[in-house]
C-alpha positions as CSV (number, residue, x, y, z in Angstrom):
1,M,162.0,109.4,93.0
2,G,162.2,105.6,93.2
3,I,159.9,103.2,95.0
4,K,161.0,102.8,98.6
5,V,160.9,99.1,99.5
6,L,161.1,97.4,102.9
7,I,162.0,93.7,103.0
8,V,160.6,91.6,105.8
9,D,161.7,87.9,106.2
10,D,163.2,85.9,109.0
11,H,165.7,84.2,106.7
12,A,168.8,86.4,106.2
13,L,169.8,84.5,103.1
14,L,166.5,85.2,101.4
15,R,166.6,88.9,102.4
16,D,170.1,89.1,101.0
17,G,169.0,87.5,97.7
18,L,166.1,89.9,97.4
19,V,168.3,92.9,98.1
20,K,170.7,91.9,95.4
21,I,168.0,91.3,92.8
22,L,166.0,94.5,93.6
23,S,169.1,96.7,93.9
24,L,169.7,96.1,90.2
25,E,166.6,98.2,89.4
26,E,167.5,101.9,89.3
27,D,163.9,103.0,90.3
28,L,163.7,100.7,93.4
29,E,165.3,101.7,96.7
30,I,165.8,99.2,99.4
31,I,165.4,101.3,102.5
32,G,165.5,98.6,105.2
33,E,165.3,95.0,106.2
34,A,163.4,93.3,109.1
35,G,163.4,89.7,110.4
36,K,160.3,90.0,112.7
37,G,156.9,91.5,112.5
38,E,157.5,93.9,115.4
39,E,160.6,95.1,113.6
40,A,158.7,95.6,110.4
41,I,156.2,97.9,112.2
42,E,159.0,99.9,113.8
43,L,160.8,100.4,110.5
44,T,157.6,101.3,108.7
45,R,156.9,104.0,111.2
46,R,160.5,105.3,110.9
47,L,161.1,104.9,107.1
48,N,157.6,105.1,105.6
49,P,158.1,102.7,102.7
50,D,156.0,102.7,99.6
51,V,155.9,98.9,99.3
52,I,156.7,96.1,101.8
53,L,157.6,92.6,100.9
54,M,156.1,90.7,103.9
55,D,157.0,87.2,104.9
56,I,154.1,85.3,106.7
57,N,155.7,82.8,109.1
58,M,158.1,84.6,111.4
59,P,159.0,84.2,115.1
60,G,157.0,86.4,117.4
61,M,154.4,88.5,115.5
62,N,153.7,86.9,112.2
63,G,153.3,88.7,108.9
64,I,149.5,88.7,109.0
65,E,149.3,90.5,112.4
66,A,152.1,92.9,111.3
67,T,150.1,93.7,108.1
68,K,147.0,94.5,110.0
69,I,148.8,97.0,112.3
70,I,150.7,98.6,109.4
71,K,147.7,99.0,107.2
72,K,145.7,100.6,110.0
73,E,148.4,103.2,110.6
74,F,149.6,103.5,107.0
75,P,146.7,102.6,104.7
76,K,148.5,103.9,101.6
77,T,151.5,101.6,102.1
78,G,151.3,98.6,99.7
79,I,152.1,95.2,101.2
80,I,153.0,92.1,99.1
81,A,152.8,88.8,100.9
82,L,155.8,86.8,99.8
83,T,155.3,83.2,101.0
84,I,155.7,79.5,100.2
85,H,152.1,79.0,101.1
86,D,149.2,78.8,98.7
87,D,146.7,77.6,101.3
88,E,143.2,79.2,101.2
89,E,143.4,80.1,104.9
90,Y,146.5,82.2,104.4
91,I,145.2,83.8,101.2
92,F,141.9,85.1,102.7
93,E,143.5,86.0,106.1
94,L,145.9,88.2,104.1
95,V,143.2,89.7,102.0
96,R,141.3,90.6,105.1
97,A,144.5,92.0,106.7
98,G,144.9,94.4,103.7
99,V,147.6,93.0,101.5
100,S,147.8,94.4,97.9
101,G,149.6,91.4,96.6
102,Y,150.1,87.7,97.2
103,V,153.0,85.9,95.5
104,L,154.9,82.7,96.1
105,K,158.6,82.8,96.9
106,D,159.4,80.9,93.7
107,I,158.2,83.9,91.6
108,Q,160.5,85.0,88.8
109,P,162.5,88.1,89.6
110,E,161.0,90.1,86.7
111,R,157.5,89.2,87.9
112,L,158.3,90.3,91.4
113,I,159.6,93.6,90.2
114,S,156.5,94.1,88.1
115,A,154.4,93.2,91.2
116,I,156.2,95.9,93.2
117,W,155.5,98.5,90.5
118,D,151.8,97.5,90.3
119,V,151.3,97.7,94.0
120,A,153.1,101.0,94.2
121,Q,150.6,102.3,91.7
122,G,147.6,101.1,93.8
123,K,146.9,97.9,91.9
124,S,146.4,94.4,93.2
125,V,148.6,91.4,92.3
126,I,147.9,87.7,92.8
127,H,150.2,84.9,91.7
128,P,148.5,82.9,88.8
129,N,149.0,79.6,90.7
130,I,146.8,80.9,93.5
131,T,143.8,81.8,91.3
132,A,142.5,78.3,91.5
133,K,142.7,78.3,95.3
134,I,140.7,81.5,95.4
135,L,138.1,80.0,93.1
136,G,137.6,77.0,95.4
137,E,137.1,79.2,98.4
138,F,134.8,81.6,96.8
139,N,132.7,78.7,95.5
140,R,132.4,77.4,99.0
141,L,131.4,80.8,100.4
142,A,129.0,81.6,97.6
143,G,127.1,78.3,98.0
144,R,123.9,78.4,96.0
145,K,123.9,82.1,95.1
146,S,123.0,82.9,91.6
147,R,125.0,85.0,89.2
148,L,124.6,88.7,89.6
149,S,123.0,90.9,87.0
150,S,126.4,92.1,85.9
151,C,126.7,88.9,83.9
152,L,123.8,90.0,81.7
153,E,125.5,93.4,81.0
154,L,128.5,91.8,79.4
155,T,128.5,90.7,75.8
156,I,129.4,87.1,74.8
157,R,132.8,88.3,73.7
158,E,133.4,90.2,76.9
159,M,132.5,87.1,78.9
160,E,135.1,85.2,76.9
161,V,137.7,87.8,77.6
162,L,136.8,87.9,81.3
163,E,137.2,84.1,81.6
164,L,140.7,84.3,80.0
165,I,141.6,87.2,82.4
166,T,140.8,84.9,85.4
167,K,143.2,82.4,84.0
168,G,146.0,85.0,84.2
169,M,146.3,85.5,80.4
170,T,147.8,88.8,79.0
171,N,146.0,90.9,76.4
172,K,148.4,89.4,73.8
173,D,147.6,85.8,74.9
174,I,143.9,86.6,74.8
175,A,144.1,88.1,71.3
176,Q,145.9,85.0,70.0
177,A,143.4,82.6,71.7
178,L,140.3,84.4,70.3
179,F,141.9,85.3,67.0
180,I,141.3,89.1,67.4
181,S,143.6,92.1,67.6
182,E,145.3,93.1,70.8
183,K,143.6,96.6,70.4
184,T,140.2,94.9,70.3
185,V,141.1,93.0,73.5
186,K,142.1,96.3,75.2
187,N,138.7,97.7,74.3
188,H,136.9,94.7,75.7
189,V,138.9,94.9,78.9
190,T,138.0,98.6,79.3
191,N,134.3,97.8,78.9
192,I,134.6,94.9,81.4
193,F,136.2,97.2,84.0
194,R,133.5,99.8,83.5
195,K,130.6,97.4,83.7
196,L,131.9,95.5,86.7
197,D,133.1,98.8,88.4
198,V,136.6,97.5,89.0
199,K,140.0,99.1,88.5
200,D,142.3,96.4,87.3
201,R,142.5,92.8,86.1
202,T,142.9,91.3,89.5
203,Q,139.8,92.9,90.8
204,A,137.9,91.8,87.7
205,A,139.1,88.3,88.1
206,L,138.2,88.1,91.8
207,Y,134.8,89.7,91.0
208,A,134.1,87.2,88.3
209,I,135.2,84.2,90.4
210,K,133.3,85.3,93.5
211,N,130.1,85.8,91.6
212,K,130.5,82.8,89.3
213,L,130.4,84.9,86.1
214,V,132.8,82.5,84.4
215,N,133.7,78.9,84.1
216,F,137.1,78.3,85.5
């Protein structure tokens, strides 16, 4: 069975574009479209989508408020914020609201499709261009807090790998940068996840940035 996707955006042309792109994927099923937050909630209750592509700025109820309500009623539904904004205020409001992904509207189609798959599997997705914004906000919130003891549990090589993860690099990219095999990188990533008690690369990056475990 394919992934059921609900598209929410107040611009009909953008919705049409997303439908055309995503409909080319056999395992993705576009089950509905909404132009307002209230309509998104109604369709979610009726259609029970697996993943929602949620616009932020819409007339009436915005995407943030709609996300809060949907996540309260349907905690397992993955929501990807699809927006033109990379402002810290939007990022952290959406994180608090419960989004699983935050991507910009200029994202490449293949990356968007990949993000939908990741979120459907319970993972988190953040557009690489937004990572720096998250860093700045976490640094402001963290203030003078020192690094956590988790930093001491990681080896020097694992710290290097973690830093490259926060920069959005793939295992292949990291292997080339550190002149090691991709299999070795995978082993380091597994160890990092275990030591930091996180489930995926996004959580590891956010943890590292929040707790100043890496230089970014």
